[in-house]
N, C-alpha and C positions, 0 to 999 in steps of 0.2 A: 503493500500499499505506499503510495506516495506521500509525503508531506506538503501539504496543502499551505501552511501557515496560518496566521490567523486571516481569516477573510472579514472579518465584521465586528463590529463591537455588540452587536446583537444579532444572535444566532436563532433563526427558528428551529433551527434542526436540533441545536444544544436543546432547547426548550423541549422539544419534541422526546429527545431521548431521555431527558430527566424525568418526565411526566410518565412515560413507559416503565422507567425503573422504580418511581414509587407506586404506581398502580399496581405492579408486580409486588412491591416488597422486596427490591432487590438491590444490592450494592453494585459498584461496579466492577468488583472482582465477580461476583456470581454472575451477574448479567455476561460479562466477558467469558468465564467458563462455560457458561450452557452455550455460547453462542459461537466457541473456538475464537475469540478476539481479546487482545491481550488489554487487560484492564486499564494500563493507562491511555490504550487507544481509546478506549470507551468515556475515560475521564476528559479526555481531549475534545471529544464530541460535545460531551455536555457544557463543557465551557467556550465552544466554538473556536480552539486553537487548531483545529482539525476536522476533517470530513471524510467519510468512508468512502470507498469507491462503491459502485453498483452492485459488484461481488459481495463486499464485505455488508453491505445493506441487506443482500439476499440471504447471507449467514443469520444477521440479526433476526431475520422475518421468521426462519427456520427455527433458530435457536429460542425464541420467548412465543412462538405460535403466533404470530400478528393475524389479526384478522384483515380481510381485504382491504377494508376501510384505513385501518392503522396503516398499512403499509402505504397505501396511497396517501395517507397524510405524511408519512415519512418521504417520501419520492417530492411531494411538493414542497416541504420542509426544505428538504436540502436542495433542491432546484432553487428555490428564491433565493437561498444564500448564495449559491454559485454563481448565478445569474447577477445579483447585486454586486459581486465582486468581479465580474466579466470573466469568469473562470468555468463555465459549462464544460469546456473540451476535458477538463480534470476529472468529471465525473465518470468517463469510462475507463481512466487510468487504472490499472490495478498492479 
């Protein structure tokens, strides 16, 4: 997964990840273990310091059994953040 740097002060995707964690009563460590994603990466998603590739997003979906609606919300939030930063091309990197 490439490091994308801090993309914005306000991260819609970070808010979304934090909401999912809270709704499932999970820490970054537990979410990471369940999804096969490093806990530091999960933490960086929550703070908007980094963003996942689409493949990592799919691992998150499978790991916590996201509903279709939750998955679409995640894609919308991630796309909005990357669009705002002019970095939509990074969504496809892995």
